N, C-alpha and C positions, 0 to 999 in steps of 0.2 A: 221296549228295548231302549236302554239308555246309551247316549253317545257322549263320550268324554269330550268336553270342549277343548278345542285346540288352543294352546297358548299363543298369545299374540307375538308375532316375530319382532325382534328388536330392530329399531331403526339404526341407521349408521352412526348417529351421534351417541345413542345409548350403548350400542355395541362397542364403540371406541372407548367410551368412558369405563366400561367394565374391564377392557383389556389394558388400560393404561393407568387407571386410578387404583394402584396396588399398594399405596403407602399405608402406614399405620400410625396410630397416635403413640406418642412417647409416654411410657409408664414408669419404668424403674430408673430412668435417667432424667436429668433436668433438660428441658427443651433448649435452653440457651447453651448447654454443653453439646448437644447434638447438632444444633444449627447456630454456631457461634457468630456468624456474620449477618444474621437477619436484622439486627439493630445497629450494626457497626457504622452504617453510613447515614443513619437518620431516616431512612425510608420506612414508612408505615404501611403494612399490608394487613387489612382487616378480614379479607375473605379470599383465600387461595382458590376456592372453587369457582370464582368469577373469571379465572383464566380461561380464555377461549382459544381453541386450536382450529384455525380455519381449514387446514389440510386434513386433519384427523387421520394421519397415516400411522398404521401399526408397523411394528418391526417386520412382520412377515411380508407385507406389501413393500416396505422400504428395501429389504434385501433383494426381492425380485426385481424391482425397478433398477437398483444400482448395478446388479449383476448384468442385466441386459445392456445398460449403458457402457459398462466396462467391456463387454464382449464386442460391441461395435467399435469402441475407441481403439482397443488393442489390435483389432484386425486392420484398421486404417494405419496405425503406427507401423505395423508389420509390413504392410504394402508400401508405405513410404520408404522404409529401409531397403526392401528388396528391389525397389525401382530407383535407388540412388536419388532420393528426393532432394538431397542437399545440393545437387547440381541444377535444380530448377529455381533456386532462389535468385532474386534480382542481382545481388552483389554481396560479397563477403562483408561489406560494411554492415549489412543487416544483422549478421551474426552477433554483433556487439549489443544489439537490442536484447537478444536472448541471454547474453551474459548478464546484463543489468537485471533482467527478469529473474534469473536463477539466483543471483547474488542478493537482490533486494526484496523481491516479492515472495519467492518460494519459502524462505525461512520464516516470514511472517505467517504464512499459511500453517507451517508446522507449529509455531508458537501458540496459535489460538486453539490448537487441538487440546492442549492441556488446560487452556483457559476455559473452554466450554465444558470440559469434563469437570473442572473445579466448580463451575457454576451449577452444573447438574447435581453435584454432591451437596452443595450448600443451599440450594433453593428448597424450601419446604414443600411447595406444591408439586404434585406428581406430574401434572400436565406440562408445566414448564420444564421439569426435569427431563422428561422423555424428549421434548423438542430440542433441548440443549444437547442431550446425548447424541441425538441424530446429527446435529450440526457438527459436533466434535468428530464423528465418523466421516462426515462429508469433507471436512477440512483435511483430515488425514488422507483421504482418497485424492483430493486435489493436489496435495503435496507430492504424493507418490506418482500420479500421472504426469505432473509437470517434470519431475526428475527423469522419469522413464522416457518421455518424449524428447527432451533436450539432450539426453545422454547419447542419442544418435550422432549429434553434431560433435560430441567429444571425441569421436573416432577420427575426425578430419581437421578440426580447428582447435587452437590452443585456448587456454583461459577458462575452462569449465570445471576441471576436476577438483579444485581446492575451494569450492564455494563455501563449504561448512567451516573452513578455517578463516576465510576472508570475512564472513559476516561478524565474527567476533574480534577482528583486528583492523580491517581496512578502514581508513579514516572516513570516507564518504558513506560507508555502510553503518556508521554509528547513528545515522538519521533513522532508518527503519528499525534498528535494534533498540534505540531509545524509545521509539514509539511502542514497540512490543513490550519492553520492560515496564513502561508506564502503565500499559494495559494490564500486564500480569500482576502488578502490585496494587491494582485497584480492587475494591470490593466487588461482589457479584453483581450488584445492581448497576454500578458505574460501568462494569465490564459490558453489560448488555447494551448500555447506551453507546459506549465507545465502539464496540465491534458490531453488535447486532443492529444498531440503529445508524449511527453517524457514518461508519465505514460501509457496512453492507447495503444499507438503504440509500444513503445520500451519495457516497463516493465510489462505490464499486464499479459503476458504469464508467466513471471517469478514468478508472484504471484498466479494466478488462476490455472494454470496447475498443479503445485506441490500440491496445496491444494486438487484439485479435484481427481487427480490420487492417492494421498495419501488416500483420503476418499474411493475410490474404492478398493484399496489394503487392507483396514481395515474394509470392510463390511458396510460402511455407504452410502447406495445407495440414501438416501434422500438428503444428501449434494451433492453427485455427480449430482443429477438431478437439484438442484437449480444452481449449478455451470455451467452446460451446458446450462441451460435456460438463464443465464446471458451472457455466452460466445457467444450465438447466436446473441446478440446485439453488440458484440465487433467488428464485421466486419464493421458495420456502424461507430462505435466510432473511430476505427483506421483510417478509410478512412477520417472521418471528421478532425481528428488531422493532418493527412498528407496534406489534402487539405488546411487547414488553414496555415500551414507553407509554402507550395508552393505558395499559394496566396499572402502572405506577401512578399516573396522573388521575385516574378514576378512583383509586383506592382512598386517597386522603389529600385534601388541599395543601397540607404541609409539605407534600412531596414536590409541588410545582416549582418552587425556587431552586431546589436541589437539582431536579432534572433539567431546568433551564440552564443552570451553570454547566452541567455536564455536556449538554447538547452543544453549547457554544464552544466549550473547550475542545471537544473532539472534532467538531467541524474544522476548527483552525488547525489542530494537530494533524488531522488527515490531509488537509489541503497542503500543509508544508511537507508532509511525507511524500506527496505526489509530485514534488518539484522535479524529481528525476524523470518522471513520466513526461513532463513538459519538454525536456531536452530530447527525449527519445522521439516524441511525436514530430517535432519540428526539424531535428538535425540528424538523428541516427538512422532514420528510414530512408533508403534510396528513393522509394516511392511513398509519398505521404498522402494518405486519404483525406486528412483534415488537420487543422492547426489547433494548437493549444487554446488559443483565444476563442475559437469557435466551440471547442469542447466545454470550456468554462461557461460560455454563454448559455449552452444548452443544459448542462448537468448541474450547475450551481445557481446561476442567475434565475433560470426558469424552474427546473425540477426541484432543487433544494428549497428555494423560497416558497414554491407552491406547497411543499410539505409543511413548512413552518406555518403557512397560512391555514392549513388544515387543522393544525394543533392550537390555533389561537383561541378556540372555544374552551380549551382547558386552562387558559391563562398564559400560554407560552407566547413570547414576543420574538419578533424577527431581530436578528443581530445586524441592524442596519449599518453601524460603523464598520463591522467586519466585512460585510458584503461590499461596501464602498471601497475598502482596501483591496479586496480580491479583484474587483472590476478594474480598479486603477492599475493593478499589477499585471493584469493579463496581457497587456501590450508589451511588457518588458520581461516577464518571468522567465520564459524559456531561453531567451538570448543571454540573460545574465547567468543562468545556471550553466549553459553550454560554454560560455566564456570562462567561467571558473573551472569547469572540468577540463577544458582545453589547456589552460595555462598550468594546470597541475597534472597534466597527462603523464609526466614522468614518474608519478607515484600512484598509478591506477591499474586495475586489473582488466582493462579493456582499452581499445584504441580510440583516439580522438583525431579530428581533422577539421579543416576549414571547409565550409560548403563551397561547391563549385558554382559557376555562374548561373547555371539553370536553377539550382537550389536557392541561390541568393535572390533571383528574380521571383521565385515562388514566395519567398519570405517577404519581399517587397510588396507583393500583391496581397498577402494575408495580413500584413502589418503596415499599411500605408502611412500611418501617422508616426511610426517610431523607427522602423528598421533602417531605412535609408538615412534618416537623420542622426541616429545615435550609434548604430551597430555596424552597418556596412563599412564605413571608413576604418573602423578598428580591425575588422576581419580582413579587409583588403591589405592592410598593413602587415598583419600576421602572415598572409599568403605571400607577400613579397619577401618576407624574412625566410619563409620555408623555401621558396624558389632559390634564394641565395645560400641555402644550406645552413641557415641560422634560426631554425625553429625556436620560437620563444617558449621558455619554461620559467615559471616563477621561482625565485630563489628564496622566497619567504613562505611561511605558513600563515593561513588566515585565522583571525579571531573567530570563535564559534559562539553561537547562541546557546545559552545555558539550558534552554528548554527544548527546542527542536533540534539543536546541534548542527544546524546548517551554518555555513560561513556567513558572516555579516556582509552579504553581497547585494542585497536588495535596495532599491531606491524608492523614494516617495516624493509626492508633489508638495513643495513648500513655496508659497508666494509665486506660483506659476512655473517654478523650476522643477522639472521632472528628474533631475540628475542628483538630487541630494540623497546621500546614503541614509537609510533608515537605521537608527541606533537608539536603543533605550538602555537604561541601567538602573540598578537599585542596590541598596545595601541590606545585608542581613548578618546579624551577629558579628559586626565589625569587618566583614568582607564585602567587596564590591562585585556585582555580577552584571553581565552584559547580554543584550538580547537583540534579535533581528527586527523586532517590532514591539509595539505596545501590547499587542495581543499575547505574545509569548511572555512578556514581562508580567502581565496580569495573571497568567496561569501560574507562573512561578510564585507570585506573591500570595496566592491562595494556598499553595502547598510547598513552602520553601524547604521544609525538612526533607521532602522527597528529592527535589531537584538540586539541592546542594551536593548530593551524592553522585551527580551525573559523571560518567566516565568520558571525558572530552579528549579525543585522540591527539589533537594538536598539543595540548598541555601535557599529556602523558609522554609524547615524543620528547618534548623539552625536558621532562624529568628523567629521561633515559629508560622508560619502562616499555619501550617498543623495539627492543633489539639493539639499540645504540643511538648515537647522535647524528650519524650521517645517513644520507638517502640510501646508499647501498645496504647499510646495516638494517635499516627499517624495511626495505624491500625484501631482504632475506627473511626477516621475521614475518612479513606478509606471505611468504612463499611465492613471491613474484620474481621472475628472473630479470635482473637489471639489463636494460638494453634490448630485450627480446619481447617480453609480454607487454611492456609498458611504453610504447612509443606511438608515433603517428602511424596511421593505417598504411601509408605508402612505405613499402619495403618491409612490412611485417610478415611473420610466418603465415598469418591468415591470408594476406594478399597472395603470397607464393602458392599456398595450397589452393586458393580459388583459381588462379591461373592454370594450375596443374589439372584441376577437375574439369575446367572448361575445355581443355585440350584432349581429354580422354573421350573417346568415341564409344558408342554402344550404351 
């Protein structure tokens, strides 16, 4: 009697490869026509089969996992709404941190959906394509859950409903928009370094952890939940970004200088993008769990530089000069950003204020070398003006950096003086361009044809392209109600609603 020999069961790796390596060789079309961006950036890929997928997740398991996470998330959001969770936050000032998140972070999440979909279409390797398509779906889910969670606050507080208009018009939101536009106009390999590596692997913790821990410290458990739900995807995102960089570096030694340039560029661009997070951490949270300086020490000085060290065996070098600039700025960064936001508060879609004595003492403790020496005297003067009914608003518009589009507000150390404003400039085709730092200037000089097209809101206002020449006309174009949405927190509709909510029992 013969016994048919049983076929050997496929292992997980082999099974995954059969379920995801579904591509085909190009026959009746030219390969460069089907994959037009494979040689666009100078990256050389010799073997796409060398791409390794550490998670080896199939679409079937992906949908099951995400459906279970959504089920838990939306049940918590529903419970938060039914129990009037908005009354449990520490103070209505905290709501302004959510406004910043919705205006500046959520649109970036939506932008990279199309970015990862584009990369998935233009990568030749099926393994990389599947991984990028999953991340595109992840980012769409993050965008949706953020909007759904924060929409509850829109029922009670002003300043949330027009975020899709604001991101394309509001002056301070040109910073995240320019970052997104720079990413979107990059080739697929640079996109993977920009988002998959520099942002997801290096900087995402510097963004999400402060926001979510800040939400927890201020009683906003719905935001904490959507944050952790998103962060549970980040392990895959971080791994994908690191895998993409290592894959490029291992494929050909000619790729090393190209990847080095991208890593340095996007570390700096991401760091400048997170300037608004520094102000949120130190000033906008009634209860602050950690300072910007502490976060930079942990997530950039330690974690990011350890990652550069790990890649040194491929020929990648640490950006020492850039790191020194970041370390020098961490004692000043948040204070200078908040001061700028405060003095231009009459043209913003959130409220600003001067910190009370308790918060100033906290800032003195966290920044013993700089806050009392440089910033407390200025802020106390602003508080005196407020008390006298003469809140200070700037009557001028600041010059903007051509690359990151932040105002030229940062200082640097020169001959022992920490108060010298950082300013660089260069010329291109007969025109002069200005920058907040040598790093932004260097990025411009490598791709001037891209950055000369930057839509700089201050200059557009002066040209009359933003509704008119006066502040009321510009605010109307922003869809911000003059004198209501854009003033100090004291006396604002948010404060009135908060006092009303606190007095409602049950």
